[in-house]
VMD Tcl script that builds the backbone (N, CA, C; Angstrom):
set m [mol new atoms 459]
animate dup $m
set s [atomselect $m all]
$s set {name element resname resid chain x y z} {
  {N N MET 1 A 0.843 -1.177 0.000}
  {CA C MET 1 A 0.000 0.000 0.000}
  {C C MET 1 A 0.888 1.240 0.000}
  {N N LYS 2 A 0.566 2.178 -0.869}
  {CA C LYS 2 A 1.303 3.427 -0.972}
  {C C LYS 2 A 0.391 4.574 -0.573}
  {N N THR 3 A 1.002 5.678 -0.163}
  {CA C THR 3 A 0.257 6.887 0.144}
  {C C THR 3 A 0.750 7.981 -0.791}
  {N N TYR 4 A -0.195 8.586 -1.514}
  {CA C TYR 4 A 0.116 9.650 -2.453}
  {C C TYR 4 A -0.520 10.953 -1.997}
  {N N ILE 5 A 0.278 12.005 -1.952}
  {CA C ILE 5 A -0.225 13.351 -1.679}
  {C C ILE 5 A -0.362 14.041 -3.029}
  {N N LEU 6 A -1.581 14.460 -3.354}
  {CA C LEU 6 A -1.869 14.954 -4.692}
  {C C LEU 6 A -1.804 16.467 -4.793}
  {N N ASP 7 A -1.155 16.930 -5.838}
  {CA C ASP 7 A -1.170 18.335 -6.202}
  {C C ASP 7 A -2.465 18.603 -6.968}
  {N N THR 8 A -2.888 19.833 -6.987}
  {CA C THR 8 A -4.136 20.231 -7.649}
  {C C THR 8 A -4.160 19.815 -9.113}
  {N N ASN 9 A -3.033 19.926 -9.791}
  {CA C ASN 9 A -3.009 19.659 -11.233}
  {C C ASN 9 A -3.323 18.207 -11.582}
  {N N ILE 10 A -3.177 17.298 -10.629}
  {CA C ILE 10 A -3.515 15.896 -10.884}
  {C C ILE 10 A -5.014 15.763 -11.130}
  {N N ILE 11 A -5.813 16.455 -10.335}
  {CA C ILE 11 A -7.270 16.398 -10.483}
  {C C ILE 11 A -7.728 17.267 -11.639}
  {N N LEU 12 A -7.096 18.427 -11.822}
  {CA C LEU 12 A -7.476 19.287 -12.956}
  {C C LEU 12 A -7.160 18.613 -14.287}
  {N N ASP 13 A -6.134 17.779 -14.310}
  {CA C ASP 13 A -5.823 17.006 -15.520}
  {C C ASP 13 A -6.957 16.031 -15.811}
  {N N SER 14 A -7.409 15.310 -14.787}
  {CA C SER 14 A -8.544 14.397 -14.925}
  {C C SER 14 A -8.890 13.817 -13.551}
  {N N PRO 15 A -10.149 13.925 -13.136}
  {CA C PRO 15 A -10.543 13.274 -11.885}
  {C C PRO 15 A -10.352 11.751 -11.939}
  {N N ASP 16 A -10.305 11.185 -13.138}
  {CA C ASP 16 A -10.044 9.747 -13.271}
  {C C ASP 16 A -8.667 9.362 -12.731}
  {N N ASN 17 A -7.772 10.341 -12.588}
  {CA C ASN 17 A -6.460 10.057 -11.998}
  {C C ASN 17 A -6.597 9.535 -10.569}
  {N N LEU 18 A -7.679 9.930 -9.889}
  {CA C LEU 18 A -7.931 9.403 -8.541}
  {C C LEU 18 A -8.126 7.895 -8.583}
  {N N ILE 19 A -8.871 7.439 -9.580}
  {CA C ILE 19 A -9.131 6.005 -9.735}
  {C C ILE 19 A -7.821 5.269 -10.012}
  {N N THR 20 A -7.031 5.824 -10.922}
  {CA C THR 20 A -5.752 5.210 -11.276}
  {C C THR 20 A -4.829 5.121 -10.069}
  {N N LEU 21 A -4.671 6.245 -9.354}
  {CA C LEU 21 A -3.747 6.275 -8.221}
  {C C LEU 21 A -4.235 5.451 -7.038}
  {N N SER 22 A -5.544 5.361 -6.874}
  {CA C SER 22 A -6.104 4.561 -5.784}
  {C C SER 22 A -5.852 3.072 -6.000}
  {N N ASP 23 A -5.769 2.663 -7.256}
  {CA C ASP 23 A -5.505 1.269 -7.612}
  {C C ASP 23 A -6.484 0.326 -6.903}
  {N N ASN 24 A -7.763 0.598 -7.166}
  {CA C ASN 24 A -8.860 -0.210 -6.606}
  {C C ASN 24 A -8.835 -0.247 -5.077}
  {N N GLY 25 A -8.523 0.914 -4.485}
  {CA C GLY 25 A -8.566 1.023 -3.035}
  {C C GLY 25 A -7.337 0.523 -2.300}
  {N N THR 26 A -6.292 0.125 -3.028}
  {CA C THR 26 A -5.105 -0.386 -2.347}
  {C C THR 26 A -4.156 0.726 -1.898}
  {N N ASN 27 A -4.296 1.928 -2.458}
  {CA C ASN 27 A -3.440 3.050 -2.082}
  {C C ASN 27 A -4.250 4.131 -1.380}
  {N N ASN 28 A -3.577 4.863 -0.501}
  {CA C ASN 28 A -4.190 5.996 0.188}
  {C C ASN 28 A -3.918 7.269 -0.602}
  {N N LEU 29 A -4.945 8.109 -0.736}
  {CA C LEU 29 A -4.804 9.385 -1.413}
  {C C LEU 29 A -5.010 10.503 -0.403}
  {N N VAL 30 A -4.103 11.475 -0.413}
  {CA C VAL 30 A -4.134 12.587 0.528}
  {C C VAL 30 A -4.254 13.887 -0.259}
  {N N LEU 31 A -5.189 14.736 0.189}
  {CA C LEU 31 A -5.375 16.046 -0.433}
  {C C LEU 31 A -5.124 17.132 0.600}
  {N N PRO 32 A -4.089 17.941 0.409}
  {CA C PRO 32 A -3.945 19.112 1.264}
  {C C PRO 32 A -5.153 20.033 1.075}
  {N N GLU 33 A -5.581 20.703 2.141}
  {CA C GLU 33 A -6.757 21.562 2.065}
  {C C GLU 33 A -6.632 22.619 0.964}
  {N N VAL 34 A -5.435 23.039 0.663}
  {CA C VAL 34 A -5.206 24.039 -0.373}
  {C C VAL 34 A -5.689 23.521 -1.729}
  {N N VAL 35 A -5.567 22.227 -1.957}
  {CA C VAL 35 A -6.042 21.624 -3.209}
  {C C VAL 35 A -7.557 21.810 -3.329}
  {N N ILE 36 A -8.270 21.593 -2.224}
  {CA C ILE 36 A -9.720 21.794 -2.225}
  {C C ILE 36 A -10.041 23.250 -2.575}
  {N N ASP 37 A -9.308 24.190 -1.972}
  {CA C ASP 37 A -9.530 25.614 -2.254}
  {C C ASP 37 A -9.262 25.937 -3.720}
  {N N GLU 38 A -8.172 25.413 -4.256}
  {CA C GLU 38 A -7.837 25.705 -5.656}
  {C C GLU 38 A -8.875 25.106 -6.605}
  {N N LEU 39 A -9.353 23.906 -6.298}
  {CA C LEU 39 A -10.380 23.290 -7.138}
  {C C LEU 39 A -11.680 24.076 -7.059}
  {N N ASP 40 A -12.027 24.529 -5.874}
  {CA C ASP 40 A -13.232 25.342 -5.708}
  {C C ASP 40 A -13.141 26.614 -6.547}
  {N N ASN 41 A -11.956 27.177 -6.604}
  {CA C ASN 41 A -11.721 28.404 -7.374}
  {C C ASN 41 A -11.810 28.176 -8.889}
  {N N LYS 42 A -11.630 26.939 -9.319}
  {CA C LYS 42 A -11.618 26.619 -10.764}
  {C C LYS 42 A -12.961 26.094 -11.279}
  {N N LYS 43 A -13.989 26.011 -10.439}
  {CA C LYS 43 A -15.258 25.402 -10.857}
  {C C LYS 43 A -15.989 26.192 -11.944}
  {N N SER 44 A -15.826 27.508 -11.971}
  {CA C SER 44 A -16.548 28.337 -12.945}
  {C C SER 44 A -15.779 28.431 -14.247}
  {N N GLY 45 A -16.488 28.271 -15.339}
  {CA C GLY 45 A -15.868 28.390 -16.653}
  {C C GLY 45 A -16.212 27.209 -17.531}
  {N N PHE 46 A -15.701 27.240 -18.744}
  {CA C PHE 46 A -16.073 26.236 -19.731}
  {C C PHE 46 A -14.887 25.467 -20.304}
  {N N GLU 47 A -13.742 25.621 -19.691}
  {CA C GLU 47 A -12.558 24.877 -20.114}
  {C C GLU 47 A -12.568 23.491 -19.472}
  {N N ASP 48 A -11.692 22.605 -19.968}
  {CA C ASP 48 A -11.599 21.258 -19.396}
  {C C ASP 48 A -11.285 21.282 -17.902}
  {N N ILE 49 A -10.380 22.184 -17.484}
  {CA C ILE 49 A -10.037 22.213 -16.059}
  {C C ILE 49 A -11.231 22.612 -15.203}
  {N N ASN 50 A -12.102 23.481 -15.741}
  {CA C ASN 50 A -13.301 23.873 -14.997}
  {C C ASN 50 A -14.260 22.693 -14.869}
  {N N TYR 51 A -14.422 21.964 -15.951}
  {CA C TYR 51 A -15.266 20.765 -15.920}
  {C C TYR 51 A -14.695 19.750 -14.925}
  {N N ASN 52 A -13.380 19.551 -14.951}
  {CA C ASN 52 A -12.752 18.578 -14.062}
  {C C ASN 52 A -12.897 18.979 -12.595}
  {N N ALA 53 A -12.808 20.281 -12.313}
  {CA C ALA 53 A -13.007 20.746 -10.935}
  {C C ALA 53 A -14.446 20.473 -10.489}
  {N N ARG 54 A -15.417 20.717 -11.372}
  {CA C ARG 54 A -16.821 20.428 -11.035}
  {C C ARG 54 A -17.048 18.934 -10.867}
  {N N GLN 55 A -16.403 18.127 -11.705}
  {CA C GLN 55 A -16.538 16.674 -11.596}
  {C C GLN 55 A -15.985 16.182 -10.257}
  {N N PHE 56 A -14.863 16.747 -9.833}
  {CA C PHE 56 A -14.313 16.375 -8.529}
  {C C PHE 56 A -15.289 16.770 -7.418}
  {N N ALA 57 A -15.892 17.950 -7.526}
  {CA C ALA 57 A -16.859 18.382 -6.509}
  {C C ALA 57 A -18.021 17.392 -6.419}
  {N N ARG 58 A -18.452 16.859 -7.555}
  {CA C ARG 58 A -19.527 15.857 -7.539}
  {C C ARG 58 A -19.063 14.574 -6.845}
  {N N LEU 59 A -17.823 14.192 -7.066}
  {CA C LEU 59 A -17.282 13.015 -6.370}
  {C C LEU 59 A -17.233 13.253 -4.860}
  {N N LEU 60 A -16.790 14.442 -4.483}
  {CA C LEU 60 A -16.711 14.776 -3.061}
  {C C LEU 60 A -18.106 14.795 -2.437}
  {N N GLU 61 A -19.079 15.227 -3.210}
  {CA C GLU 61 A -20.471 15.230 -2.736}
  {C C GLU 61 A -20.938 13.813 -2.395}
  {N N ASP 62 A -20.460 12.823 -3.131}
  {CA C ASP 62 A -20.838 11.429 -2.903}
  {C C ASP 62 A -20.014 10.750 -1.812}
  {N N SER 63 A -19.036 11.465 -1.270}
  {CA C SER 63 A -18.163 10.841 -0.279}
  {C C SER 63 A -18.822 10.814 1.095}
  {N N LYS 64 A -18.289 9.944 1.935}
  {CA C LYS 64 A -18.766 9.798 3.308}
  {C C LYS 64 A -17.575 9.930 4.254}
  {N N ILE 65 A -17.745 10.755 5.282}
  {CA C ILE 65 A -16.682 10.918 6.278}
  {C C ILE 65 A -16.640 9.680 7.158}
  {N N VAL 66 A -15.445 9.098 7.267}
  {CA C VAL 66 A -15.292 7.891 8.098}
  {C C VAL 66 A -14.424 8.123 9.329}
  {N N ASP 67 A -13.645 9.229 9.350}
  {CA C ASP 67 A -12.790 9.476 10.502}
  {C C ASP 67 A -12.299 10.917 10.484}
  {N N ILE 68 A -12.187 11.492 11.670}
  {CA C ILE 68 A -11.576 12.812 11.843}
  {C C ILE 68 A -10.643 12.699 13.040}
  {N N LYS 69 A -9.383 13.097 12.822}
  {CA C LYS 69 A -8.443 13.052 13.943}
  {C C LYS 69 A -7.375 14.125 13.775}
  {N N ALA 70 A -6.721 14.431 14.884}
  {CA C ALA 70 A -5.627 15.397 14.888}
  {C C ALA 70 A -4.327 14.652 15.159}
  {N N VAL 71 A -3.297 14.975 14.363}
  {CA C VAL 71 A -1.977 14.374 14.533}
  {C C VAL 71 A -0.930 15.461 14.321}
  {N N SER 72 A -0.153 15.744 15.348}
  {CA C SER 72 A 0.975 16.689 15.257}
  {C C SER 72 A 0.596 18.010 14.591}
  {N N GLY 73 A -0.513 18.607 14.996}
  {CA C GLY 73 A -0.923 19.894 14.456}
  {C C GLY 73 A -1.677 19.824 13.143}
  {N N LEU 74 A -1.866 18.630 12.609}
  {CA C LEU 74 A -2.623 18.443 11.375}
  {C C LEU 74 A -4.008 17.898 11.719}
  {N N THR 75 A -5.003 18.318 10.970}
  {CA C THR 75 A -6.333 17.714 11.073}
  {C C THR 75 A -6.531 16.834 9.858}
  {N N LEU 76 A -6.875 15.576 10.096}
  {CA C LEU 76 A -7.057 14.592 9.030}
  {C C LEU 76 A -8.532 14.210 8.963}
  {N N VAL 77 A -9.154 14.498 7.843}
  {CA C VAL 77 A -10.542 14.105 7.616}
  {C C VAL 77 A -10.523 13.028 6.535}
  {N N THR 78 A -10.827 11.800 6.940}
  {CA C THR 78 A -10.798 10.683 6.004}
  {C C THR 78 A -12.200 10.429 5.480}
  {N N THR 79 A -12.300 10.381 4.164}
  {CA C THR 79 A -13.578 10.142 3.493}
  {C C THR 79 A -13.425 8.965 2.539}
  {N N THR 80 A -14.560 8.376 2.186}
  {CA C THR 80 A -14.538 7.337 1.162}
  {C C THR 80 A -15.537 7.708 0.076}
  {N N ILE 81 A -15.229 7.274 -1.118}
  {CA C ILE 81 A -16.160 7.346 -2.237}
  {C C ILE 81 A -16.457 5.889 -2.577}
  {N N PRO 82 A -17.489 5.324 -1.930}
  {CA C PRO 82 A -17.737 3.883 -2.041}
  {C C PRO 82 A -17.916 3.385 -3.476}
  {N N SER 83 A -18.576 4.170 -4.317}
  {CA C SER 83 A -18.835 3.706 -5.682}
  {C C SER 83 A -17.561 3.504 -6.483}
  {N N LEU 84 A -16.474 4.182 -6.089}
  {CA C LEU 84 A -15.198 4.071 -6.804}
  {C C LEU 84 A -14.121 3.363 -5.981}
  {N N ASN 85 A -14.475 2.946 -4.755}
  {CA C ASN 85 A -13.525 2.292 -3.864}
  {C C ASN 85 A -12.290 3.162 -3.633}
  {N N ILE 86 A -12.542 4.460 -3.362}
  {CA C ILE 86 A -11.461 5.417 -3.138}
  {C C ILE 86 A -11.561 5.964 -1.720}
  {N N THR 87 A -10.430 6.031 -1.050}
  {CA C THR 87 A -10.335 6.699 0.248}
  {C C THR 87 A -9.484 7.945 0.075}
  {N N LEU 88 A -10.022 9.082 0.511}
  {CA C LEU 88 A -9.315 10.356 0.455}
  {C C LEU 88 A -9.148 10.878 1.871}
  {N N THR 89 A -7.975 11.348 2.190}
  {CA C THR 89 A -7.759 12.029 3.454}
  {C C THR 89 A -7.438 13.483 3.144}
  {N N ILE 90 A -8.283 14.370 3.646}
  {CA C ILE 90 A -8.077 15.805 3.462}
  {C C ILE 90 A -7.345 16.309 4.692}
  {N N VAL 91 A -6.207 16.961 4.468}
  {CA C VAL 91 A -5.334 17.384 5.560}
  {C C VAL 91 A -5.296 18.903 5.624}
  {N N SER 92 A -5.511 19.418 6.831}
  {CA C SER 92 A -5.441 20.869 7.033}
  {C C SER 92 A -4.609 21.177 8.264}
  {N N LYS 93 A -4.230 22.431 8.378}
  {CA C LYS 93 A -3.522 22.902 9.565}
  {C C LYS 93 A -3.925 24.347 9.796}
  {N N PRO 94 A -3.882 24.805 11.038}
  {CA C PRO 94 A -4.389 26.155 11.331}
  {C C PRO 94 A -3.508 27.280 10.802}
  {N N THR 95 A -2.206 27.086 10.790}
  {CA C THR 95 A -1.297 28.117 10.288}
  {C C THR 95 A -0.175 27.457 9.499}
  {N N TYR 96 A 0.375 28.228 8.587}
  {CA C TYR 96 A 1.463 27.751 7.731}
  {C C TYR 96 A 2.700 28.602 7.965}
  {N N LEU 97 A 3.846 27.950 8.120}
  {CA C LEU 97 A 5.102 28.669 8.280}
  {C C LEU 97 A 5.426 29.508 7.052}
  {N N CYS 98 A 5.081 28.988 5.877}
  {CA C CYS 98 A 5.415 29.699 4.636}
  {C C CYS 98 A 4.671 31.025 4.500}
  {N N GLU 99 A 3.583 31.206 5.245}
  {CA C GLU 99 A 2.866 32.485 5.198}
  {C C GLU 99 A 3.637 33.586 5.923}
  {N N ASN 100 A 4.573 33.199 6.778}
  {CA C ASN 100 A 5.359 34.164 7.541}
  {C C ASN 100 A 6.670 34.509 6.850}
  {N N THR 101 A 6.798 34.128 5.584}
  {CA C THR 101 A 8.021 34.417 4.836}
  {C C THR 101 A 7.681 35.350 3.686}
  {N N SER 102 A 8.668 35.695 2.935}
  {CA C SER 102 A 8.445 36.583 1.792}
  {C C SER 102 A 8.143 35.779 0.529}
  {N N THR 103 A 7.400 34.689 0.682}
  {CA C THR 103 A 7.040 33.850 -0.459}
  {C C THR 103 A 6.127 34.626 -1.406}
  {N N ALA 104 A 6.461 34.601 -2.677}
  {CA C ALA 104 A 5.645 35.300 -3.678}
  {C C ALA 104 A 4.239 34.715 -3.698}
  {N N PRO 105 A 3.217 35.560 -3.794}
  {CA C PRO 105 A 1.830 35.071 -3.810}
  {C C PRO 105 A 1.566 34.030 -4.898}
  {N N SER 106 A 2.271 34.122 -6.006}
  {CA C SER 106 A 2.031 33.204 -7.124}
  {C C SER 106 A 2.459 31.767 -6.817}
  {N N ILE 107 A 3.316 31.582 -5.817}
  {CA C ILE 107 A 3.752 30.223 -5.468}
  {C C ILE 107 A 3.367 29.824 -4.042}
  {N N LEU 108 A 2.626 30.684 -3.355}
  {CA C LEU 108 A 2.280 30.406 -1.963}
  {C C LEU 108 A 1.483 29.110 -1.811}
  {N N ASN 109 A 0.523 28.861 -2.703}
  {CA C ASN 109 A -0.261 27.632 -2.582}
  {C C ASN 109 A 0.599 26.385 -2.766}
  {N N ASP 110 A 1.548 26.429 -3.704}
  {CA C ASP 110 A 2.467 25.289 -3.856}
  {C C ASP 110 A 3.265 25.075 -2.574}
  {N N ARG 111 A 3.713 26.142 -1.959}
  {CA C ARG 111 A 4.477 26.034 -0.712}
  {C C ARG 111 A 3.612 25.459 0.408}
  {N N LYS 112 A 2.331 25.841 0.439}
  {CA C LYS 112 A 1.423 25.285 1.456}
  {C C LYS 112 A 1.219 23.788 1.232}
  {N N ILE 113 A 1.052 23.393 -0.015}
  {CA C ILE 113 A 0.899 21.968 -0.336}
  {C C ILE 113 A 2.144 21.208 0.105}
  {N N LEU 114 A 3.303 21.755 -0.182}
  {CA C LEU 114 A 4.552 21.099 0.205}
  {C C LEU 114 A 4.739 21.071 1.725}
  {N N GLU 115 A 4.294 22.111 2.407}
  {CA C GLU 115 A 4.391 22.132 3.867}
  {C C GLU 115 A 3.511 21.040 4.486}
  {N N ILE 116 A 2.297 20.914 3.973}
  {CA C ILE 116 A 1.416 19.830 4.446}
  {C C ILE 116 A 2.055 18.482 4.123}
  {N N ALA 117 A 2.597 18.350 2.912}
  {CA C ALA 117 A 3.213 17.087 2.506}
  {C C ALA 117 A 4.381 16.741 3.431}
  {N N TYR 118 A 5.190 17.718 3.748}
  {CA C TYR 118 A 6.338 17.479 4.638}
  {C C TYR 118 A 5.857 17.035 6.015}
  {N N ASP 119 A 4.890 17.752 6.566}
  {CA C ASP 119 A 4.374 17.413 7.899}
  {C C ASP 119 A 3.716 16.041 7.899}
  {N N TYR 120 A 2.939 15.745 6.876}
  {CA C TYR 120 A 2.270 14.446 6.793}
  {C C TYR 120 A 3.305 13.324 6.678}
  {N N HIS 121 A 4.258 13.513 5.776}
  {CA C HIS 121 A 5.314 12.520 5.559}
  {C C HIS 121 A 6.120 12.287 6.836}
  {N N THR 122 A 6.378 13.346 7.591}
  {CA C THR 122 A 7.194 13.274 8.792}
  {C C THR 122 A 6.445 12.699 9.994}
  {N N HIS 123 A 5.180 13.070 10.148}
  {CA C HIS 123 A 4.459 12.740 11.384}
  {C C HIS 123 A 3.346 11.701 11.251}
  {N N VAL 124 A 2.907 11.432 10.021}
  {CA C VAL 124 A 1.762 10.523 9.865}
  {C C VAL 124 A 2.155 9.249 9.132}
  {N N ALA 125 A 2.613 9.374 7.898}
  {CA C ALA 125 A 2.943 8.184 7.108}
  {C C ALA 125 A 3.890 8.546 5.974}
  {N N HIS 126 A 4.762 7.608 5.664}
  {CA C HIS 126 A 5.631 7.767 4.494}
  {C C HIS 126 A 4.735 7.990 3.278}
  {N N SER 127 A 5.031 8.983 2.471}
  {CA C SER 127 A 4.160 9.330 1.348}
  {C C SER 127 A 4.973 9.929 0.216}
  {N N THR 128 A 4.346 9.956 -0.943}
  {CA C THR 128 A 4.967 10.488 -2.150}
  {C C THR 128 A 4.080 11.579 -2.733}
  {N N ILE 129 A 4.670 12.711 -3.066}
  {CA C ILE 129 A 3.931 13.790 -3.716}
  {C C ILE 129 A 3.775 13.440 -5.194}
  {N N VAL 130 A 2.555 13.599 -5.711}
  {CA C VAL 130 A 2.297 13.390 -7.134}
  {C C VAL 130 A 1.903 14.731 -7.727}
  {N N SER 131 A 2.683 15.208 -8.695}
  {CA C SER 131 A 2.427 16.501 -9.323}
  {C C SER 131 A 2.866 16.463 -10.779}
  {N N LEU 132 A 2.158 17.215 -11.601}
  {CA C LEU 132 A 2.562 17.392 -12.996}
  {C C LEU 132 A 3.476 18.604 -13.150}
  {N N ASP 133 A 3.695 19.329 -12.067}
  {CA C ASP 133 A 4.458 20.572 -12.065}
  {C C ASP 133 A 5.910 20.284 -11.675}
  {N N ILE 134 A 6.816 20.446 -12.617}
  {CA C ILE 134 A 8.230 20.162 -12.369}
  {C C ILE 134 A 8.802 21.058 -11.277}
  {N N MET 135 A 8.330 22.295 -11.180}
  {CA C MET 135 A 8.841 23.195 -10.143}
  {C C MET 135 A 8.428 22.692 -8.756}
  {N N CYS 136 A 7.192 22.255 -8.622}
  {CA C CYS 136 A 6.707 21.717 -7.349}
  {C C CYS 136 A 7.470 20.442 -6.988}
  {N N ARG 137 A 7.670 19.569 -7.968}
  {CA C ARG 137 A 8.407 18.332 -7.705}
  {C C ARG 137 A 9.854 18.626 -7.304}
  {N N THR 138 A 10.473 19.577 -7.971}
  {CA C THR 138 A 11.857 19.930 -7.660}
  {C C THR 138 A 11.961 20.502 -6.251}
  {N N ARG 139 A 11.029 21.375 -5.899}
  {CA C ARG 139 A 11.026 21.950 -4.543}
  {C C ARG 139 A 10.786 20.838 -3.514}
  {N N GLY 140 A 9.900 19.901 -3.834}
  {CA C GLY 140 A 9.665 18.769 -2.941}
  {C C GLY 140 A 10.940 17.961 -2.717}
  {N N LEU 141 A 11.668 17.715 -3.792}
  {CA C LEU 141 A 12.944 16.996 -3.672}
  {C C LEU 141 A 13.918 17.755 -2.784}
  {N N SER 142 A 13.934 19.089 -2.917}
  {CA C SER 142 A 14.850 19.889 -2.102}
  {C C SER 142 A 14.502 19.820 -0.615}
  {N N LEU 143 A 13.243 19.441 -0.314}
  {CA C LEU 143 A 12.821 19.263 1.077}
  {C C LEU 143 A 13.023 17.829 1.560}
  {N N GLY 144 A 13.566 16.987 0.676}
  {CA C GLY 144 A 13.812 15.593 1.036}
  {C C GLY 144 A 12.594 14.702 0.912}
  {N N LEU 145 A 11.610 15.126 0.129}
  {CA C LEU 145 A 10.373 14.355 -0.026}
  {C C LEU 145 A 10.411 13.505 -1.291}
  {N N PRO 146 A 9.849 12.311 -1.241}
  {CA C PRO 146 A 9.691 11.521 -2.470}
  {C C PRO 146 A 8.653 12.194 -3.366}
  {N N VAL 147 A 8.942 12.275 -4.643}
  {CA C VAL 147 A 8.027 12.901 -5.608}
  {C C VAL 147 A 7.924 12.021 -6.845}
  {N N THR 148 A 6.815 12.179 -7.559}
  {CA C THR 148 A 6.656 11.498 -8.833}
  {C C THR 148 A 5.670 12.289 -9.682}
  {N N SER 149 A 5.600 11.936 -10.932}
  {CA C SER 149 A 4.638 12.508 -11.858}
  {C C SER 149 A 3.786 11.371 -12.390}
  {N N LEU 150 A 2.743 11.712 -13.108}
  {CA C LEU 150 A 1.975 10.669 -13.799}
  {C C LEU 150 A 2.616 10.422 -15.141}
  {N N THR 151 A 2.700 9.181 -15.517}
  {CA C THR 151 A 3.232 8.848 -16.842}
  {C C THR 151 A 2.177 8.070 -17.577}
  {N N GLY 152 A 1.985 8.380 -18.826}
  {CA C GLY 152 A 0.953 7.715 -19.613}
  {C C GLY 152 A -0.423 8.145 -19.175}
  {N N LYS 153 A -1.427 7.591 -19.796}
  {CA C LYS 153 A -2.812 7.946 -19.456}
  {C C LYS 153 A -3.536 6.720 -18.990}
}
mol reanalyze $m
mol bondsrecalc $m
mol representation Tube
mol addrep $m
């Protein structure tokens, strides 16, 4: 069983990536709360990414909360999407260290995703960041985190 922390672009590329990465429920999928915010922001419009954000919202609507717990300053809300045999854990935290730095607004959300990924990887479970963004993956590597991209369709 593997644990994957997903960047927003994985879902914007295709919500079906959740099915692929879940591997029929054998892998854990983790979504930093920032991903939920970014997807919510992309729901309006007529491009593929807007459709994909709305499709993800419909999947989330069908999910059921199975557990809520706090671990090392993180809040973990575990949900399942029974029809797809997918378990998603949404991870949030009350404050981010990266907000107290001079991080450019254009990359702040990526830094928040990486901060959650680092904390989750360190305090909850060994995990791998999945992103289509080479800059995010490179920054993840610089933090000592395992990273990967999607290959093929």
